[in-house]
C-alpha positions in Angstrom: -108.1 -132.0 -181.9 -109.8 -129.8 -184.4 -108.3 -126.7 -186.1 -109.2 -123.2 -185.1 -110.6 -120.7 -187.6 -107.4 -118.7 -187.4 -105.4 -121.8 -188.2 -107.6 -122.6 -191.2 -107.4 -119.0 -192.5 -103.6 -119.0 -192.1 -103.5 -121.8 -194.7 -105.2 -119.6 -197.3 -103.2 -117.6 -199.9 -102.4 -114.0 -198.8 -105.0 -112.6 -201.2 -107.8 -114.7 -199.8 -106.7 -113.9 -196.2 -106.9 -110.2 -197.0 -110.4 -110.7 -198.6 -111.6 -112.6 -195.4 -110.2 -109.8 -193.2 -111.9 -107.1 -195.3 -115.3 -109.0 -195.2 -115.0 -109.6 -191.5 -114.3 -105.9 -190.9 -117.3 -104.9 -193.1 -119.6 -107.3 -191.2 -118.3 -105.8 -187.9 -118.9 -102.3 -189.2 -122.5 -103.2 -190.2 -123.7 -104.2 -186.8 -122.3 -103.6 -183.4 -123.9 -103.4 -180.0 -123.4 -100.2 -178.0 -120.8 -102.0 -175.9 -118.9 -103.2 -178.9 -119.1 -99.8 -180.5 -117.7 -98.1 -177.4 -114.9 -100.7 -177.2 -114.1 -100.3 -180.9 -113.6 -96.6 -180.2 -111.3 -97.5 -177.3 -113.5 -95.9 -174.7 -114.4 -97.2 -171.2 -117.8 -97.0 -169.6 -116.2 -94.4 -167.2 -115.2 -92.3 -170.2 -118.7 -92.3 -171.6 -120.2 -91.7 -168.2 -118.1 -88.6 -167.7 -119.2 -87.3 -171.2 -122.8 -88.0 -170.3 -122.4 -86.5 -166.8 -123.8 -89.7 -165.4 -122.4 -92.6 -163.3 -120.7 -95.6 -164.8 -123.5 -97.8 -163.7 -125.9 -95.8 -165.9 -123.8 -96.6 -169.0 -123.6 -100.2 -168.0 -127.5 -100.3 -167.8 -127.8 -98.5 -171.2 -125.5 -101.0 -172.9 -127.6 -103.9 -171.6 -131.0 -102.5 -172.6 -132.9 -103.9 -175.6 -135.3 -101.0 -175.9 -134.7 -97.3 -175.2 -135.9 -93.9 -176.3 -134.2 -92.4 -179.3 -133.2 -89.3 -177.4 -131.3 -91.6 -174.9 -129.6 -93.4 -177.8 -128.8 -90.1 -179.5 -127.1 -88.9 -176.3 -125.1 -92.1 -176.0 -123.9 -92.0 -179.6 -123.0 -88.3 -179.4 -121.0 -89.0 -176.2 -118.9 -91.3 -178.4 -118.4 -88.5 -180.9 -120.9 -89.8 -183.4 -124.2 -88.6 -184.9 -127.3 -90.8 -184.8 -129.2 -91.2 -188.1 -132.4 -93.3 -188.4 -132.9 -94.9 -191.8 -136.1 -96.7 -192.8 -135.8 -99.4 -195.5 -138.7 -100.6 -197.5 -138.9 -103.5 -200.0 -140.1 -101.4 -203.0 -138.9 -98.0 -202.2 -135.6 -96.2 -201.7 -134.4 -95.8 -198.1 -135.7 -92.8 -196.2 -133.7 -91.0 -193.6 -135.8 -89.6 -190.8 -135.1 -86.1 -189.5 -134.3 -85.6 -185.9 -136.5 -83.2 -183.9 -140.2 -82.5 -183.7 -142.6 -83.0 -186.5 -143.3 -80.1 -188.8 -146.3 -78.0 -187.9 -148.5 -75.8 -190.0 -147.4 -72.2 -190.3 -150.6 -70.8 -188.8 -150.4 -67.8 -186.6 -151.0 -68.3 -182.9 -154.5 -69.5 -181.9 -157.1 -66.8 -181.8 -158.9 -66.1 -178.6 -162.6 -66.2 -178.5 -164.3 -63.9 -176.1 -166.7 -65.6 -173.8 -170.4 -64.5 -174.3 
């Protein structure tokens, strides 16, 4: 029978085992699904549902979605105690963090009324 990954790692020197553990933690921190994030924070779907003032089934559906509105995602993340930040990365440019909220508008005064002729 083959050896498990844990068995193979246990044969490494302690320094290498620690390096593997650090790298694994870093990879986990880089990308988690909503479900994994909630579990990592030791929260249940019911906990999140209460914070969102929704039913547990709503949280279950959210965690299974592949596409959702940013406002929905922001609410979910905030219910976990976090803050959603959206960062755009480009090949030949520094990363850009998008601001939350509506786009800036010009500082014109209110529209002028035109009297009907």
